C-alpha positions in Angstrom: -32.1 190.3 180.2 -29.1 190.0 182.4 -27.2 187.5 180.1 -27.2 190.1 177.2 -26.0 193.0 179.7 -23.1 190.7 180.8 -22.2 189.8 177.4 -22.1 193.5 176.3 -20.3 194.4 179.6 -17.7 191.6 178.9 -17.0 192.8 175.4 -16.4 196.4 176.7 -14.2 195.2 179.4 -12.0 192.8 177.3 -11.7 195.7 174.7 -10.3 198.0 177.5 -8.0 195.2 178.5 -6.6 195.0 175.2 -6.2 198.8 175.1 -4.3 198.7 178.4 -2.0 196.0 176.9 -1.4 198.2 173.9 -0.6 201.3 175.6 1.2 199.8 178.6 0.8 199.8 182.4 1.9 203.5 183.2 -0.3 205.0 180.5 -3.1 202.5 181.3 -3.0 203.5 184.9 -3.3 207.4 184.0 -6.0 207.0 181.4 -8.2 204.7 183.4 -7.7 206.6 186.6 -9.4 209.5 184.7 -12.0 207.5 183.0 -13.1 206.0 186.2 -13.2 209.4 188.0 -15.3 210.8 185.3 -17.8 207.8 185.0 -17.9 206.6 188.5 -20.1 209.6 189.9 -22.7 208.5 187.3 -23.0 205.2 188.5 -25.8 204.1 191.0 -23.2 202.7 193.7 -21.7 206.2 193.8 -24.9 207.4 195.8 -24.0 204.4 198.2 -20.5 205.8 198.7 -21.8 209.3 199.3 -24.5 207.9 201.9 -21.9 205.8 203.5 -19.3 208.7 204.0 -22.0 211.2 205.1 -23.5 208.8 207.8 -20.4 207.1 208.9 -17.5 209.6 208.8 -19.9 212.6 209.3 -18.0 215.0 206.8 -19.1 217.4 204.6 -19.6 217.4 200.9 -16.4 218.7 199.8 -14.5 216.2 201.7 -16.7 213.4 200.5 -16.1 214.4 197.0 -12.6 214.4 197.5 -12.5 211.0 199.0 -14.9 209.4 196.4 -12.7 211.0 193.5 -9.6 209.3 195.1 -11.6 206.0 195.3 -12.6 206.0 191.7 -9.1 206.8 190.5 -7.7 203.8 192.6 -10.4 201.6 191.0 -9.4 202.5 187.8 -5.6 202.0 188.4 -6.5 198.6 189.8 -8.5 197.8 186.7 -5.4 198.6 184.5 -3.1 196.4 186.7 -5.2 193.3 186.2 -3.8 192.6 182.6 -0.4 193.2 184.1 -0.5 190.8 187.2 2.4 188.7 185.6 4.7 191.5 185.9 3.8 192.0 189.7 4.2 188.2 190.3 7.7 188.3 188.6 8.6 191.6 190.2 9.5 192.7 186.8 10.1 196.3 187.6 13.3 198.6 187.8 12.5 199.2 191.4 10.8 197.1 193.8 6.9 197.7 193.3 6.1 196.7 197.0 7.7 197.7 200.3 7.0 195.4 203.4 6.7 196.6 206.9 6.6 193.5 209.4 8.8 191.1 207.2 10.0 189.5 210.3 6.4 188.2 211.1 6.1 186.5 207.5 9.6 185.2 208.1 8.6 183.5 211.5 5.7 182.1 209.9 7.6 180.5 206.9 10.4 179.4 209.3 8.1 177.6 211.6 5.5 176.4 209.1 3.0 178.3 211.0 -0.8 178.3 210.0 -2.5 181.7 210.4 -5.4 183.5 209.3 -4.6 186.6 207.1 -7.6 189.2 207.1 -7.7 192.5 205.3 -10.2 194.7 203.3 -10.2 196.2 199.7 -7.5 198.7 200.1 -4.9 200.0 197.3 -4.5 196.9 195.1 -5.9 194.3 197.4 -5.1 191.6 194.8 -1.4 192.0 195.7 -1.7 191.0 199.3 -2.4 187.5 198.6 0.1 187.5 195.7 3.1 188.5 198.0 2.2 186.0 200.7 2.3 183.3 198.0 5.4 184.8 196.3 7.1 184.2 199.8 6.2 180.7 199.7 3.7 180.7 202.6 1.2 177.6 202.4 -1.7 179.7 201.3 -5.3 179.4 200.1 -7.5 182.4 199.5 -11.0 183.1 199.5 -12.8 184.9 196.7 -16.2 186.1 195.5 -17.0 185.2 191.9 -18.1 187.6 189.6 -21.7 187.8 188.6 -20.8 188.3 185.0 -20.4 184.7 183.6 -18.6 186.0 180.6 -15.9 187.5 182.9 -15.4 185.4 185.7 -13.7 182.6 184.1 -11.0 184.9 183.0 -10.7 186.7 186.5 -10.5 183.1 188.1 -7.6 182.4 185.5 -5.7 185.4 186.3 -6.2 184.8 190.2 -5.1 181.1 190.0 -2.1 181.7 187.6 -0.7 184.9 189.2 -2.2 185.6 192.7 -2.5 182.0 194.5 -3.3 178.8 192.8 -5.3 177.7 195.7 -8.6 179.6 195.4 -11.7 178.9 197.5 -15.0 180.3 196.4 -16.7 182.4 199.0 -20.1 181.0 200.7 -21.3 177.6 201.6 -19.8 176.0 198.5 -16.4 176.7 199.6 -16.7 175.3 203.3 -15.5 171.8 202.4 -12.4 173.4 200.7 -11.7 175.5 203.7 -12.0 172.5 205.9 -9.4 170.6 203.6 -6.8 173.3 203.5 -7.0 174.0 207.4 -6.5 170.3 208.0 -3.6 170.3 205.7 -2.0 173.1 207.7 -2.4 175.8 205.1 -3.0 179.5 205.8 -6.2 181.1 204.6 -6.4 184.8 203.3 -9.8 186.6 203.2 -11.4 189.9 203.0 -13.6 190.8 206.0 -15.0 194.3 204.9 -17.9 193.1 202.6 -21.5 192.5 203.9 -22.1 188.8 204.4 -25.8 187.6 204.5 -25.1 184.6 206.6 -22.9 186.9 208.9 -23.5 188.3 212.5 -24.7 191.9 213.1 -21.4 193.4 214.7 -20.6 197.0 215.5 -18.7 198.8 212.6 -18.1 202.5 212.8 -20.9 202.5 215.6 -23.4 200.9 213.5 -24.5 197.3 213.2 -23.4 195.6 210.0 -23.6 192.0 208.8 -20.0 190.8 209.3 -18.2 187.4 208.6 -17.4 185.5 211.6 -15.3 183.0 209.6 -11.8 184.2 210.9 -12.8 183.9 214.5 -14.4 180.5 213.8 -11.3 179.1 212.0 -8.8 180.6 214.7 -10.7 179.2 217.5 -11.4 175.8 216.1 -7.6 175.3 214.7 -6.0 177.3 217.5 -4.2 179.5 215.2 -3.4 183.3 215.2 -5.2 185.9 213.2 -2.7 188.4 211.0 -4.0 191.5 209.8 -2.7 193.3 206.6 -2.9 196.7 205.1 -1.9 197.7 201.6 -1.9 201.4 200.4 -0.9 202.8 197.2 1.7 205.6 196.9 3.1 207.5 193.8 0.4 205.7 191.6 2.6 202.7 191.0 4.1 201.7 194.4 2.7 200.0 197.3 3.3 199.5 201.0 2.3 196.3 202.7 1.9 196.4 206.5 1.9 193.1 208.2 0.3 193.7 211.7 1.3 191.5 214.8 -0.5 188.3 215.2 -3.4 188.2 217.3 -3.1 185.1 219.5 -6.2 182.9 220.6 -4.5 180.4 222.9 -6.5 179.4 225.6 -9.8 180.7 224.3 -13.0 178.3 224.0 -14.7 177.9 220.9 -17.9 179.6 221.7 -20.3 182.3 220.7 -18.9 184.9 222.9 -15.4 184.5 221.8 -16.4 184.4 218.3 -18.3 187.6 218.5 -15.6 189.3 220.6 -12.9 188.5 218.0 -15.0 189.6 215.1 -15.7 193.0 216.8 -11.9 193.4 217.4 -11.3 192.7 213.8 -13.9 195.2 212.7 -12.0 197.8 214.9 -8.9 197.1 213.2 -10.5 197.5 210.1 -12.0 200.7 211.0 -8.5 202.1 211.8 -7.2 200.9 208.5 -9.8 202.8 206.6 -9.3 206.0 208.6 -5.6 206.0 207.5 -6.6 207.0 203.8 -10.4 206.7 203.3 -9.9 207.4 199.7 -8.2 203.8 199.3 -11.2 201.8 200.5 -14.0 200.7 198.5 -17.0 202.7 199.8 -19.5 201.5 197.0 -20.4 198.5 199.2 -23.7 198.7 201.1 -22.1 197.7 204.2 -24.8 198.9 206.5 -27.8 197.6 204.6 
């Protein structure tokens, strides 16, 4: 039964979180980077990663193995970092943990109390993007996907609300009312656009049609606001570069299906270029082209 499976999984993960808390963030990153690189290739989703890389990037087996190893390593470090989100929130490090390119764009958004749609994908430690926006006092609500594991999800929601962004919107139809409320209250919205969405539109992504969320385009057209892509990358294991892309203006565009699909397609191209910058920092385990 799934309930038993989820319970056992949660016990193991809570034990790992406790272990990471005991050994510290630096060693925790190193240990779980190795563990994930060893265990990851044994998991069923690893086959999805290999298939995606083979079909989408058309690269050889050695290069695929290198990218997948890097992906699992990053996965392991992100896992270890969850229990230390409070340190990132306080910026409680000897050196600044994150370098920002495009700070002027954020300064203008803050200064003018400007409403925008922030979009990105699962790169580096993706949780730190919304955290940094919120830390800079941008009026923000962020869309998240709840975990299937009912024993783990409450803890993850607690971490996100306390340390990442207090305004969390559950992904899917249940969150539509909350999205409308925040948009009407002049909040900016942050969301990931790189996962398959069953209610999405089939839009080209790396040359193959993929079910893609059109929500950023819908919100931008309806509320006449800019879309701001963000990219985060890990370097030297413990530090991150956060790049704020120039805002995409939608002034004068009518709210219709053609413009919605056009904007969504343009965002997929931006996402493709982000992935190609360092394929090992993106999560290839998603069955994106199912």
